[in-house]
C-alpha positions in Angstrom: 96.0 75.4 98.5 94.9 78.9 99.8 97.2 79.0 102.8 98.9 82.5 102.7 97.4 83.5 99.4 96.4 87.1 99.1 92.8 87.5 97.8 91.0 90.8 97.2 87.3 90.3 97.5 85.3 93.2 95.9 81.6 93.5 96.9 79.2 95.7 94.9 75.7 97.0 95.5 73.6 93.9 94.9 71.1 92.3 97.3 73.3 89.2 97.1 76.1 91.2 98.9 75.2 89.3 102.1 76.4 86.1 100.5 79.9 87.6 100.2 80.2 87.3 104.0 80.2 83.5 103.6 82.8 83.7 100.9 85.1 85.9 103.0 84.6 83.6 106.0 85.3 80.4 104.2 88.4 81.8 102.4 89.7 83.0 105.8 89.1 79.5 107.3 91.1 78.1 104.4 93.9 80.3 105.7 93.8 82.8 102.8 94.6 86.5 103.5 91.4 88.3 102.5 91.2 92.0 101.9 87.6 93.1 101.4 86.8 96.1 99.3 83.2 97.5 99.4 81.6 99.9 97.0 79.6 102.7 98.5 76.5 101.0 97.2 77.4 97.7 98.8 77.5 99.4 102.2 73.7 99.9 101.9 73.4 96.1 102.2 76.4 95.0 104.4 78.7 96.7 106.8 82.5 96.9 106.9 82.4 95.7 110.5 80.9 92.4 109.5 83.7 91.6 107.1 86.3 92.8 109.5 84.9 90.4 112.1 85.1 87.3 109.7 88.5 88.2 108.2 90.3 89.9 111.0 91.5 92.5 108.6 90.8 96.1 107.7 88.0 96.7 105.1 88.4 99.2 102.3 85.8 101.4 100.7 87.3 104.8 100.1 90.4 105.5 98.0 90.9 108.7 99.9 90.5 107.4 103.5 93.3 109.2 105.4 92.8 107.0 108.4 94.1 103.9 106.6 97.9 103.7 106.8 98.5 102.1 103.5 100.3 103.5 100.4 97.7 104.5 97.8 95.2 101.8 98.8 93.9 100.6 95.4 97.5 100.3 94.0 98.9 98.5 97.0 96.0 96.0 97.0 96.4 95.4 93.3 100.1 94.8 93.6 99.8 92.3 96.5 96.8 90.3 95.3 97.3 86.8 94.0 93.7 87.0 92.6 90.9 89.5 92.7 87.3 88.3 93.0 84.3 90.6 92.7 81.2 88.8 94.1 78.6 89.9 93.6 79.3 92.2 90.7 76.5 94.3 89.3 75.6 95.3 85.7 76.8 98.8 86.6 80.3 97.7 87.7 80.5 95.2 84.7 79.8 98.2 82.4 82.5 100.3 84.1 85.2 97.7 83.9 84.3 96.9 80.3 84.9 100.5 79.4 87.9 101.2 81.6 86.2 103.5 84.1 87.9 103.8 87.4 85.7 106.0 89.5 85.7 103.9 92.7 88.1 101.8 94.7 87.0 98.4 93.2 87.4 99.4 89.6 90.6 101.3 90.3 92.1 98.2 92.0 91.2 96.0 89.0 92.7 98.4 86.5 95.9 98.6 88.5 96.3 94.9 88.8 98.1 92.3 86.7 96.6 89.3 88.6 93.7 87.1 87.5 90.3 88.6 87.9 87.2 86.6 88.7 83.7 88.1 88.3 80.5 86.6 89.8 77.5 88.5 88.5 74.2 88.8 90.4 71.3 90.9 89.1 67.8 90.9 87.7 67.4 88.4 84.8 66.4 91.1 82.3 69.4 93.2 83.3 71.6 90.1 82.8 70.0 89.2 79.4 70.2 92.7 78.1 72.4 92.9 75.1 74.5 95.7 76.6 75.4 93.5 79.6 76.1 90.5 77.4 78.4 92.6 75.2 80.2 93.9 78.2 80.7 90.4 79.6 82.0 89.2 76.2 84.4 92.1 76.1 85.7 91.2 79.6 86.0 87.5 78.8 88.1 88.4 75.7 90.4 90.4 77.9 91.0 87.3 80.2 88.5 88.0 82.9 86.9 84.8 84.4 83.1 84.8 84.7 81.4 82.6 87.2 77.6 82.2 86.9 75.1 83.6 87.5 72.8 80.7 88.4 69.2 80.1 87.6 66.7 80.5 90.5 64.3 82.7 92.4 65.5 86.3 92.3 64.8 89.2 94.7 62.1 90.5 92.5 60.2 87.3 93.0 60.5 86.0 89.5 62.7 83.0 88.5 65.5 83.3 86.0 69.3 83.5 85.5 70.7 86.0 87.9 71.5 84.4 91.3 75.0 84.7 92.6 76.9 81.4 92.2 77.5 79.4 95.4 80.5 79.9 97.7 81.7 76.4 96.6 81.6 77.4 92.9 83.4 80.7 93.5 86.1 79.3 95.8 86.6 76.3 93.5 87.2 78.7 90.7 89.8 80.6 92.8 91.6 77.3 93.5 91.7 76.6 89.8 93.2 79.9 89.0 95.8 79.6 91.7 96.7 76.1 90.6 98.1 77.1 87.2 101.7 76.8 88.4 101.1 73.6 90.5 103.4 70.6 90.4 100.9 68.6 88.3 100.4 71.3 85.7 100.1 69.9 82.2 99.4 66.4 83.6 96.1 64.5 83.1 94.9 62.5 86.1 92.0 60.0 86.0 90.4 59.3 89.4 87.7 56.8 90.2 85.5 57.0 93.2 82.4 55.6 95.0 80.9 52.2 95.4 79.7 50.4 92.3 76.2 48.8 92.3 75.7 45.3 90.8 72.0 44.7 90.0 70.0 41.7 91.3 66.7 42.8 90.0 65.1 46.3 89.0 65.2 47.5 92.7 68.0 45.5 94.4 71.7 45.5 94.0 75.0 44.5 95.7 77.2 47.3 96.9 79.5 48.3 99.7 80.0 51.1 102.3 82.3 53.4 100.3 81.0 57.0 100.2 83.4 58.2 97.5 85.0 60.8 99.8 88.5 59.6 99.3 88.2 59.6 95.5 86.6 63.1 95.5 89.3 64.4 97.8 92.0 63.1 95.4 90.3 64.6 92.4 90.0 68.0 94.1 93.6 67.9 95.3 94.9 67.0 91.8 92.9 70.0 90.4 94.4 72.3 93.0 97.9 71.2 91.9 97.2 72.2 88.3 96.2 68.8 86.8 93.5 68.3 84.2 91.3 65.9 86.1 88.6 63.5 85.1 86.6 61.9 87.8 84.8 58.6 87.0 82.3 58.1 89.9 79.9 55.4 90.9 76.7 56.6 92.7 77.4 59.0 95.6 75.7 61.8 97.5 78.7 64.1 97.1 78.5 67.4 95.2 80.1 67.8 91.8 83.6 69.4 92.0 84.1 72.7 90.3 86.4 72.5 87.3 86.5 68.7 87.0 85.1 66.6 84.2 82.9 64.0 85.8 81.5 60.8 84.3 78.9 58.9 86.3 78.7 55.1 86.1 76.7 52.4 87.9 78.4 49.1 87.9 81.9 47.6 87.5 81.6 46.9 83.8 80.6 50.6 83.1 83.5 51.8 85.2 85.9 49.5 83.3 84.7 50.9 79.9 84.9 54.5 81.1 88.5 54.0 82.5 89.6 52.2 79.4 88.4 55.0 77.2 89.9 57.7 79.4 93.5 56.5 80.0 94.8 56.8 76.5 96.0 60.4 77.2 96.4 60.0 81.0 99.6 60.5 83.0 98.1 59.0 86.2 95.3 56.6 87.0 94.1 56.6 90.7 91.6 53.8 91.4 90.0 54.9 94.6 86.6 53.5 93.8 85.4 50.5 95.7 84.5 48.2 92.8 82.4 45.2 93.6 84.4 42.0 93.4 81.3 40.0 92.4 78.3 40.4 90.1 75.0 38.6 89.7 75.1 36.2 86.7 71.5 36.4 85.7 69.9 39.7 86.6 66.1 39.4 86.9 64.1 41.7 84.7 61.3 41.6 87.3 61.3 42.1 91.0 62.1 38.9 92.8 59.2 38.1 95.0 59.7 37.5 98.7 59.0 33.9 99.5 59.6 31.5 102.3 63.0 30.0 102.3 66.4 31.2 101.2 67.2 33.2 98.1 70.1 31.8 96.2 72.2 34.1 94.0 74.9 32.9 91.6 77.8 35.4 91.9 80.6 35.6 89.5 83.8 37.7 89.6 83.6 41.2 88.2 86.3 42.4 85.9 89.5 43.5 87.7 90.0 47.0 86.3 93.5 47.6 87.8 94.7 44.2 86.5 93.3 44.7 83.0 94.1 48.4 82.4 97.7 49.0 81.5 99.6 51.7 79.7 102.3 54.4 79.9 100.9 56.0 83.0 101.3 55.8 86.8 98.9 53.3 88.3 97.8 53.9 91.9 95.6 51.4 93.7 94.0 51.0 97.1 93.9 48.0 99.4 91.1 48.0 101.9 92.0 45.2 104.3 90.9 43.8 107.6 94.1 41.9 108.4 97.7 41.5 107.2 97.5 45.0 105.9 101.0 45.5 104.5 101.5 41.9 103.3 98.2 41.9 101.4 98.9 45.4 99.9 102.3 44.4 98.7 100.8 41.3 97.0 98.2 43.4 95.3 100.8 45.9 94.2 102.9 43.2 92.5 100.0 41.4 90.9 98.5 44.6 89.4 101.8 46.3 88.5 101.2 49.4 90.6 103.7 52.2 91.2 101.9 53.1 94.4 99.4 51.4 96.7 97.5 52.9 99.6 96.5 50.5 102.3 93.9 51.1 105.0 92.4 49.0 107.8 88.6 48.9 107.2 88.1 47.7 110.8 89.3 51.0 112.2 86.4 52.9 113.7 87.8 56.5 113.4 88.8 56.3 109.7 87.9 54.8 106.4 84.4 54.3 104.9 82.0 57.2 105.7 84.6 59.2 107.7 86.1 62.5 106.8 89.4 61.2 108.1 91.7 58.3 107.1 94.7 56.5 108.5 96.7 54.9 105.7 100.0 53.3 104.7 101.5 54.3 101.4 103.8 51.8 99.8 105.9 52.9 96.8 107.3 50.7 94.1 110.8 51.1 95.5 109.7 49.4 98.7 109.4 52.6 100.8 106.6 52.4 103.4 105.0 55.5 104.9 102.6 55.0 107.7 100.6 58.2 108.1 98.8 59.3 111.3 95.0 60.0 111.3 94.3 63.0 109.1 91.6 64.4 106.9 91.1 62.7 103.6 92.1 65.9 101.8 95.5 65.8 103.6 95.8 62.1 102.8 95.1 63.0 99.1 98.0 65.5 99.1 100.3 62.9 100.7 99.4 60.4 98.0 99.9 63.0 95.2 103.3 63.9 96.7 104.3 60.2 95.9 102.7 60.6 92.5 104.8 63.6 91.7 108.0 61.7 92.7 106.9 58.7 90.5 106.4 61.0 87.5 109.9 62.4 87.8 111.6 59.0 87.9 
């Protein structure tokens, strides 16, 4: 998503300036071209050398630095930027931008640019709550600036309040959203399910499986980064919420079925990556079942088959987690559940699947085409699956 994108990262004079190092580093690791611009106040907290070390690129702080061989620095940065991010941005710089003041390299770059501008404030809670700051932020929002945060938490002054710089994940996720506007899934609505459902036995016990939800979350994020409006319906998981994605949490198969049924009316694509339990307990005990000598017998009944029972004018994508006869079983499931695409993976493989960050899958399309993918990250697998989805949407 960020590969080859030109991102200007402005850093102003906040104690949170050190967090911008992590943002610059992660953007660079994601193969973006990051040009860091420091205000003179920011250099009281962080040094140009640090950013140079993590980005491998020159750092700018003076519009009139004759040693930099670049045509009118702020103008050239503004013209080449795919997006400009100022993180952190202080109340002072917010006020200057709101009033069109261009007395430093950061403000001049913003005023000379036609690209999207993302601002991530960080300051004392009273400064943030001040009506002047709020009016300035409102003015910038009305002009199309995107505001991220700030978050609530402990501030440098020792008090707690709203003023902490948003996380690197939040800021980078917002950058991805902005850059995805022209993606090949723009104007499409994609519903993704993820995680392992839990079917209760009693108030403290349940039946589940080993799915961590990583594949579903990767698909949701990848769809977002291609411009789709994404809704993620997720069973319990330890994964962090994805920026820019509507998320609905469910517990069991019945809840997931209802959530999917209510969501697909306006969907273009449904991707069922969740590991929904095949069985449920018939009579859930309202009290903890006591441990006694002998064997505990549970009456298990089939759970509702969501893929089989949900149909409509949208692309259905399913998964087949198998331990044998992978392609044969996947094709059978594909036919029974009227899928356009099915993704089959061998759950006995030790280097992929449940719990792993990687996956090795076979993608089978409705036209009979079979693509056997090598071991790759689940995010890359997600993009391969979405490539097939884009083709299916065009047919």
